[in-house]
C-alpha positions as CSV (number, residue, x, y, z in Angstrom):
1,V,-2.2,9.2,31.8
2,K,-3.6,12.2,29.8
3,L,-2.5,12.2,26.2
4,T,-3.2,14.8,23.6
5,L,-2.6,14.2,19.9
6,K,-2.3,17.3,17.7
7,H,-2.4,17.0,13.9
8,V,-0.3,20.0,12.8
9,G,-0.8,19.2,9.1
10,K,-3.5,20.7,6.8
11,Q,-4.8,17.7,5.0
12,P,-8.3,16.3,5.9
13,L,-8.8,13.1,7.8
14,N,-9.8,11.1,4.7
15,V,-6.4,12.0,3.1
16,M,-4.0,12.1,6.0
17,G,-5.7,11.0,9.2
18,H,-3.7,10.2,12.3
19,N,-4.5,8.4,15.6
20,I,-2.6,6.7,18.4
21,V,-3.4,3.1,19.3
22,L,-1.7,1.7,22.4
23,L,-1.6,-2.1,22.2
24,K,-1.4,-4.7,24.9
25,Q,1.8,-6.7,25.2
26,G,2.0,-9.6,22.9
27,T,-0.2,-8.1,20.2
28,D,1.1,-8.7,16.6
29,V,1.5,-5.1,15.4
30,K,1.6,-6.0,11.7
31,D,-1.5,-8.2,12.0
32,F,-3.3,-5.4,13.9
33,A,-2.3,-2.8,11.3
34,L,-3.4,-4.9,8.4
35,K,-6.8,-5.5,9.9
36,A,-7.0,-1.8,10.8
37,N,-6.7,-0.9,7.1
38,R,-10.3,-2.3,6.6
39,A,-11.7,-0.6,9.7
40,A,-12.5,2.9,8.6
41,A,-16.0,2.7,10.1
42,T,-14.5,2.2,13.6
43,G,-11.7,4.7,13.4
44,Y,-9.1,2.2,12.1
45,V,-9.4,0.1,15.3
46,P,-10.7,-3.3,14.1
47,E,-13.6,-4.5,16.2
48,E,-12.2,-8.1,16.2
49,M,-9.0,-6.8,17.9
50,K,-10.4,-4.4,20.5
51,D,-9.3,-6.8,23.2
52,S,-5.7,-6.0,22.1
53,V,-6.1,-2.3,22.8
54,I,-5.3,-0.4,26.0
55,A,-6.4,3.0,24.7
56,F,-6.8,4.9,21.5
57,T,-7.5,8.4,20.2
58,E,-10.1,9.1,17.6
59,T,-8.6,9.5,14.1
60,I,-8.2,13.2,13.3
61,G,-7.4,15.4,10.3
62,G,-5.3,18.5,9.8
63,G,-5.7,21.2,12.5
64,E,-7.6,18.9,14.9
65,E,-6.7,17.4,18.2
66,S,-7.9,14.5,20.4
67,T,-7.3,14.0,24.1
68,I,-7.7,10.7,26.0
69,E,-7.2,9.7,29.6
70,F,-6.6,6.2,30.8
71,D,-5.0,4.3,33.7
72,A,-1.4,3.3,32.9
73,P,-0.9,-0.5,32.5
74,E,1.5,-2.4,34.7
75,A,5.3,-1.7,34.3
76,G,6.7,-2.7,30.9
77,E,7.0,-1.7,27.3
78,Y,3.9,-1.4,25.1
79,D,3.8,-0.7,21.3
80,F,1.8,2.2,20.0
81,I,1.0,3.0,16.3
82,C,-0.9,5.2,14.1
83,S,-3.4,2.7,12.5
84,F,-4.4,4.9,9.6
85,P,-3.7,2.9,6.4
86,G,0.0,2.7,5.6
87,H,1.2,4.7,8.6
88,Y,2.2,2.0,11.1
89,A,5.5,1.1,9.4
90,I,7.0,4.5,10.4
91,M,4.5,6.0,12.9
92,K,5.2,3.8,15.9
93,G,7.0,3.7,19.1
94,K,7.2,2.3,22.6
95,F,5.1,3.5,25.6
96,I,7.3,2.7,28.7
97,V,5.7,2.3,32.1
98,E,8.1,2.3,35.0
């Protein structure tokens, strides 16, 4: 899978950063997001939960983009979120592998 995240806004990363974090099945999304709030130093991907992550982009600011490549996991549905503080509640979705 090749995924490119484009931040079309204008605000800098420290004000309105965005990323994509693809989580393994069974990961508690709320718990992950709450821990991510305190993980600015690691791109809002908490070190203690890296085992719950399949892939993630770097956190980017307005006008930037980030591309990642990874092997698709086995068939199923996987949660993805933006883990920048406060974003996961509305910036989320399902990554479906068939």
